[in-house]
BAFIVO-25416 format. One record per atom (N, C-alpha, C): x, y, z. Coordinates in steps of 0.02 Angstrom, whole numbers, plus 50000, padded with zeros to 5 digits. Layout:
<atoms>
XYZ
...
</atoms>
This chain:
<atoms>
462364798652941
462414791452951
462984788552910
463484792652897
464034790752853
464664789152892
465164786652857
465824785852886
466164792752882
466254795852940
466504802852941
467254803252953
467554797652973
468274797752988
468564790752975
469154790552946
469514784152936
470254785252948
470554781152990
471274781452999
471574774552996
472154773952964
472494767552955
473204767952981
473434762353008
474134761753027
474394755053004
474964755052970
475314748952949
474864744352908
474474747452864
474014743652821
474304743752751
474564737952728
474914737352664
475464742652660
475454746852607
476004751752600
475844758352635
475304758352674
475114764552710
475374764152782
475864768352796
476154768452864
475664771652913
475404777452894
474894780852935
474534785752890
473864785552893
473474789952850
472804791352882
472564797452877
471914799352904
471494802652849
470864800652845
470414802952793
469774805552826
469534811252802
468894813952827
468424814252767
468074808652752
467654808452692
467004812452700
466714814352643
466064817852644
465514812552639
464904814852653
464324810352653
464134808252582
464354812052532
464164810652463
464644806152427
465034808952379
465474804952336
466194806852351
466594801652366
467304802552381
467724799252326
468114803352290
468534800752236
469244800052263
469514793952259
470194792552280
470594790752218
471064795052199
471424793952136
472174793852148
472524790652102
473244790052107
473484784452061
474134784052052
474424779052008
474334771952037
474434766951995
474414760052019
474934759152074
474724755752128
475184754552184
475234760352232
474834765652222
474884771552265
474544770552333
474074765852336
473724764552399
472974766052397
472724768052338
472014769952334
471554763952345
471724758152315
471314752152327
471374749852399
471954751052430
472044749052500
471564752952546
471404759152528
470924763052568
470234759852564
470024757852504
469384754352497
469394747752535
469954744252531
470034737852566
469964738752641
470234744252667
470194745552740
469474746852761
469094750552721
468384751752737
468004745152736
468134741052686
467814734552681
467994730152742
468624730352761
468864726352819
468514728652883
468404735152889
468094737952949
467374735552956
467064733552901
466374731052903
466344723352905
466764720152864
466714712952855
467214708752896
467724712152924
468224708452961
468664704152917
468674705752853
469104702152805
469204706452744
469694704552703
469854708252642
469464705552583
469344709752533
469054707252470
469604705352420
470244706352441
470804704952395
471174698552411
471214696852475
471604690952495
471354688052561
471404681452569
471234678452634
471824678552682
472414680652659
473024680452699
473144687052734
473014687152800
473074693352837
473794695952840
474284691452837
474984693552843
475204697952785
474884696952727
475064700952668
474774708052673
474314709152720
474014715752728
474414719952778
474724716552827
475124720152877
475754722852844
475904729252856
476504732352826
477134728352844
477624728652799
478244724852806
478584726152874
478754720752909
479114720852973
478714724253029
478054724553022
477634727153076
477254721453109
477034722553170
476704717353209
475954716853195
475644722453176
474914722453165
474714728453122
474124728053095
473814733953064
473234736153108
473064742553105
472514745453144
472084749753098
471434748853102
470954753053065
470474756053115
470404762553114
469904766053156
469434769953111
468804770353132
468324774353095
467824777453143
467454782253116
466884785053153
466274784853107
465754781653132
465134781053095
464624785753125
464394790553085
463884795153109
463204792053100
462814791653153
462124789253150
461694794453185
461314798153146
460924803753172
461394808653209
461284809853273
461714814553309
462304811153344
462354804553336
462884800853369
463484799953322
464074799953351
464684798253314
464984792253349
464934786453317
465134780153350
465834778053327
466324777953374
466984775553356
466994767953349
467304765653296
467374758453284
468094756953263
468324750953278
469014749353260
469134741853255
469634740153216
469844733153209
470594732953198
470914728153229
471634727053218
471764719653210
472304717953177
472484710953165
473244710253172
473444705253211
474164704153223
474444698953175
475104698453175
475434693353133
475214686353152
475054685253216
474844678553239
474104677153223
473744682153196
473044681053177
472544683353228
472784686453282
472314688753334
471954695053310
471294694853316
470874700553296
470594704053357
470644710653357
470344714653411
469844719453381
469234719353408
468704723753385
468504728453442
468344734653423
468084739353473
467514743353443
466964743853481
466394747953461
466224752453519
466254758953509
466144763953562
466594762653622
467214760953608
467704759953661
467674753253696
467174749253680
467094742753713
467314737053667
467664732253696
467894726553657
467294722353635
467344719653575
466824715353548
467154709153519
466784703653518
467064697453489
466704695553424
466214699653405
465794697753349
465874702653290
466134700053234
466174704053173
465474706353152
464974702153166
464294703853145
464054710453175
464324712353234
464124718753264
464404724653224
465014723853198
465294728953154
464894729253089
464754723353061
464384722952998
463704726153003
463374725353060
462714728353069
462744735953067
463284738753094
463364746053094
463514748853025
463894745052985
464124747652921
463974742852864
463394743552832
463254739552772
463704741852715
464164737552693
464644739452641
464614734452584
464554737152523
464604733052463
465174735652420
465464731252380
466014733452337
465914731052266
466124735252219
466144733352148
466874733952126
467144728552100
467834728452074
467814725652003
468374726151967
468394723051900
468264715451903
468344712351961
468234705151969
467514703451989
467094708551997
466404707352021
465964703651971
466224702651909
465864698551861
465734691551887
466114689451938
466024682751966
465304681751991
464944687152001
464234686552020
463844682951965
464054683951902
463714680651847
464074674151825
464734674451821
465114668751794
465354663851847
465364666051911
465584661651964
465044656751984
465174652952036
464694648052060
464144651352101
463644647352122
463084649952161
463284653252226
463864651452253
464074654252318
464094661852316
464364664752262
464414672052256
463724675252256
463254672152222
462574675052218
462204674352284
462314668652319
462014667952386
462284673252433
462944674452429
463254679552473
462934686352461
462814687952398
462504694352380
461804694852410
461414689652399
460724689452423
460694689852500
461114685952532
461084685452605
461364691552641
461784695452606
462014701752635
461424706352648
460974706852599
460384710952608
459934708352663
459834701852665
459414698752717
459714699852786
460364699552792
460704700652856
460514707352885
460444712452842
460314719152867
459564720652877
459134717652838
458424719552843
457994714552882
458244708452892
457864703452929
458274701252989
458074703553049
458484702253109
458574694853123
458054690853109
458094683753127
458514679653077
458664682553018
459004678652967
459684675952990
460084680353020
460764678453040
460754672553088
460294672753136
460254667353186
459974660953155
459494661553109
459244655653073
459804652453033
460194656652999
460734654052956
461274650652998
461444653653055
461934650553100
461684643753125
461054643553146
460754637253172
460724632053117
460534634153057
460494629353001
461184626452986
461694630552986
462374628052970
462634623153021
462434623953084
462614619053136
462294612353121
461654612453102
461304606253086
461594603153023
461754607352974
462044604852911
462714601452925
463124604452967
463784601352984
463684594653019
463194594453063
463054588153098
462824582753049
462384584653003
462134579852953
462704577352908
463124582052885
463684580152841
464194575752878
464294577152942
464764572952981
464504565852986
463854565052996
463554558352999
463604554852932
463504558552877
463554555652810
464264553252795
464754556952820
465454555152807
465694549352850
465544549652915
465814544652962
465384538352966
464734538952951
464274533252950
464324528953014
464204531953072
464214527953134
463614523153135
463604518853185
463054514053192
462384517853199
461884515353163
461214518353164
461214525653140
461684527253094
461724534253072
461104536453033
460774531653000
460164533352964
459634536153011
459544532853068
459064535253118
459264542053147
459914542953157
460154549453183
460024555053133
460144553553069
460024558653018
459274560453014
458854555353021
458124556553020
457934561353077
458264560553134
458144565053191
458334572253174
458934573153144
459174579753127
458784582853069
458514578653025
458174581252965
457564585552982
457224584053037
456634588053056
456834595253068
457384596253105
457624603053119
457914606153055
458254602153016
458544604352952
457984607252908
457444603652900
456884605852858
456554612052887
456444612252952
456124617952984
456514624352971
457164624052985
457584629952976
457644631952902
457704626852859
457774628152787
457154631752760
456574629552781
455954632652756
455874639752781
456104641252842
456094648052869
456564652552828
457154649952814
457644653752775
457374655152705
457094650052674
456824650752607
456254655852604
455834655852655
455274660552658
455544667752660
456064668952701
456354675652705
456674677652639
457024672852607
457344674352543
456834676152489
456294672352485
455784673652434
455454680452445
455304682152507
454994688552522
455474694352505
456114693352520
456614698552506
456684699552430
456724694152393
456784694652320
456174698252290
455594696752316
454984699952292
455014707552302
455224709752361
455284716852375
455844719952334
456384716352327
456964718552288
456744720252217
456364715752187
456144716652118
455614722152111
455114721852153
454534726252144
454704733552161
455064734552216
455154741352241
455694745152204
456214741652181
456784745252153
457034742552087
457174736152085
457554733552028
457174734351962
456534732551961
456144733151899
456114740351875
456034745051923
455994752051905
456664754451876
457204752251907
457864754451885
458024751651816
457844745251806
457984742051742
457554744951686
456964747451703
456524750451652
456864756451619
457304759751656
457654765551628
458234763451583
458454757251589
459014754851550
458754750351495
458754752751434
458484748651379
458894742251370
459514742251395
459934736251390
459634730351427
459304731651483
459074726151524
458304725951529
457974728451478
457244727951476
457044720651466
456474718851494
456224711851490
456684706851524
457044709151573
457504704851610
457114700451659
457264694051659
456944689251704
457434687151758
457204687151820
457614684751876
457294678351903
457674672951904
457414666451926
457784664151989
457394662052039
457694659752102
457604652252108
458144648852129
458124641652142
458264640752216
457794637952253
457844637452326
458384632552349
458594628052305
459074622852324
458754615952323
458114615852305
457734609752293
457144611552248
456844606652216
456304607852168
455694610852200
455394615752165
454774618852189
454204613652195
454234608652152
453684603752148
453704598452202
454244598452243
454284593352296
454474596652362
454304593252417
454484595852483
455224594352495
455534598352538
456244597252554
456324590452590
455844588652632
455874582152667
455904576452617
455494576752564
455504571552512
456164571652474
456414577752459
457044578352422
457624575252462
457644576352527
458174573452569
458134565852569
457514563252572
457424556052573
457624552952507
457424556152452
457574553352385
458324553652369
458674558552398
459384559352383
459834556352437
459534552752485
459924550352542
460504545852520
460374540952476
460894536252456
461474539852421
461304544552377
461834548252342
462224552552392
461874555852439
462214559952490
462674555652532
462454549552549
462854544952590
463494542952553
463434541952487
464024540152447
464514546052442
464234552052433
464664557952423
464904560952489
464524559752543
464724562352608
464524569452622
464034572052585
463774578752599
463054579252576
462714584452600
462004585552586
461924589652522
461574586852474
461534589952408
460924594452397
460444594352444
459844598452437
459744602752499
459524608852488
459404613352545
459574620552527
459464625252572
459574632352559
460314634152549
460764629652570
461474630752559
461664629552486
461184627252446
461284626152374
460864630952332
460564635952364
460134640652328
460524644752277
460164647352227
460484651152174
459964655652141
460194660852106
459744664552063
460104666351999
459714667551946
460014668951881
459594674051843
459894676751790
459554681751749
459544679551677
458994681051644
458934679251573
458504684351537
458594684751471
458174688851428
457934684351371
457274683851363
456974679551312
457234672351317
457324670051378
457534663251389
458284661951383
458674667051367
459394666351359
459754669451419
460234665951448
460584668451507
460994674651489
461014679551534
461354685851519
462104684851509
462404680051543
463124679151535
463304676751465
462824673851430
462944671551361
462734676651309
462334681551328
462064686351279
462294693551289
462444695451350
462634702351364
463374703551351
463544709651331
464244711651326
464514713051396
465164714051401
465464715551467
465174722151494
465084726951450
464804733351472
464094732651497
463684728551463
463004727451484
462984723851552
463424718951560
463444715251624
463654719951680
464104724551664
464324729251715
463734733751737
463334735851689
462744739851705
462264735951750
462164729651732
461724725351772
461994724551843
462654723751848
462974723151913
462854729451956
462944735351925
462824741551961
462094742051983
461634740151939
460924740351956
460764735952016
461074730052019
460974725452075
461234728352140
461834731152139
462144733852200
461764740052225
461574744452179
461214750452199
460534748552227
460204743652195
459554741352220
459614738552291
460134734552302
460234731552368
460324736952421
460764741752407
460874747152455
460244751152468
459864752452415
459244756352421
458734752752465
458694746152456
458214742252495
458424742052569
459074741252582
459324741252651
459144747952684
459264753452647
459154760052675
458414761552685
457984758752642
457264760052648
456954756152706
457264750552725
456964746252777
457324746652844
457864750452847
458234751252910
458394758652918
458714760452973
458924767452982
459664768252965
459934763452925
460654763652909
460764766852840
461324770452835
461554772552769
462084767652747
462014764952688
462494760152662
463104763752633
463624759852622
464224762452589
464344758252527
464484761552471
464644758152409
465364759752390
465774754652384
466474755352363
466534753252290
466854757452250
466944755752179
467684756352162
467994750752148
468714750652135
468834750852059
469254755452038
469454756051968
468834756751923
468434761751936
467794762651902
467854762951825
468344766451796
468344767051723
468484760451687
468704755251723
468894748951691
468334746251648
468484745251584
468034742051536
467374745851525
467374752251539
466764756251528
466894761451473
466484761351421
466504766651371
466164772851398
466224778451362
465934784751385
465174784151393
464844780851346
464114780051349
463914776051411
464304770751425
464154766551483
464284770251548
464804774451548
464954778551607
464354783051625
464054786051574
463474790351585
462894786351615
462794780351590
462244776051616
462394773951688
463024772551703
463214770951772
463074776951817
463234782951793
463084788951830
462344789751844
461924788151794
461204788551803
460964783551855
461254777551855
461084772551906
461294774951975
461904777551980
462154779752045
461784785952070
461454789552025
461044795252046
460454793052088
460254786652081
459714783852122
459964781952192
460624782152201
460934779352261
461054784852312
460774784052372
460894788852425
461454786552473
461784781052454
462334778452495
462924783352493
463354782652543
464004785952540
464424781952491
464764785352445
465114781952391
465864783652393
466274778452384
466994779252377
467194776152310
467524780152268
467724777852201
468474778652193
468814773352170
469524773952156
469624774152080
470134778052059
470284778651988
471004781151981
471324779451926
472004781851914
471984789351902
471514791551858
471454798651842
470774801251866
470764806751901
470134809451926
469684811651869
469984813951813
469584816551757
469204810951721
469434804751727
469144799251688
468454797251713
468244799951769
467584797951795
467094803851799
467254809351764
466814815151766
466124813451737
466104809151685
465464807351654
465024803451703
465334800051751
464954796351802
464704801051857
465134805551878
464984809751936
464464815151921
464474817851860
464034823551843
463294822251855
463014816451833
462294815451843
462094814551916
462584813351960
462414811752030
462234817952071
462534823752054
462374830052087
462394829452163
462954827152189
463034826352261
463684829652284
463744830552349
464354833352378
464944828952357
465474832052335
466044828452307
466694830452341
467114825452356
467774826752386
468284822552349
468854825752332
469384822252296
469974821052344
470254814952341
470834813252381
471374810352334
471954813552334
472514811252292
472994807152336
473104800852318
473534796452356
474164794952316
474744795352350
475384793952317
475844790652367
476104784752349
476564780952392
476284780052463
475634778752468
475334777452533
475194783652574
475274789552544
475154795852580
474614799852544
474264803952583
473754808352556
474094814852535
474004816852472
474304823052446
473784828552451
473924833552491
473454839152498
473504843652437
472924846152415
472914850152353
472974857552370
</atoms>
């Protein structure tokens, strides 16, 4: 159920490259600028239809080329499913799944659950709630079929409500009251799915994983639905109507949800070291992939860019212990292949090394 083939054309500094990864751990190493992170970026793009490095597609297309092309093969049981995505200079995206054109990135995403850890992934703790919602909803997208459609429907209602708050047409208060019934219905469905997912996330995997890490013992995870637990969302919308009308947007609802971590009442971002936060980040990502795999027939992919960054030898061993719980297909980039031996050893999985230089694969 892994990615068994990857080929790129005109993707950043990679003119043409083909990779046959193993189901276990794939180490991609090379000097800075060699193209190793671009390989991870291509796998991410094949699942998400966007880059984790830039929103500008033109900077991804190789110099003086018209488009980039990414092809892959995803093994699912006895099937080998060809998938592909290309993007032109003008922004036109073409998707193909099993040789058939598709218009929905979500269809690619469903086939390939992909998460990434980069040196910038600390934004999960230090960034705004949006990053944490994205993390939470990625899991829900894969394990709860109705979530994606609920979220799409909710966002349409939210846009309609915000447009009325901004433009304030005649009788807009009555119009908003009409939309609020659907807003509340969809919001409560979304919140119910999120709460159930978090409960399973904690009970089945996360608490067990954290019990092994003395660094994160007694860790508390708190979820905020986007409105107070002690009041109904309908009441919250009514009480905040005047402020929302002044500001021109809706301040309460599942689009404002968040979660946080604390130990003994102190937030982890204020008490944990960078190494401890990195361990917590790995625990979260491994837990998410494990939950997706336990509740679906999909094998997840975990991408780790520049793994040795800010990790001491002791922390590397603990990361290896965490990743040993992970049955996902793993891709790790590093400048030196030797620098991650402490991580790889505890995992005891099939291992393949790929040396990248100037956008080319160097055969050993």
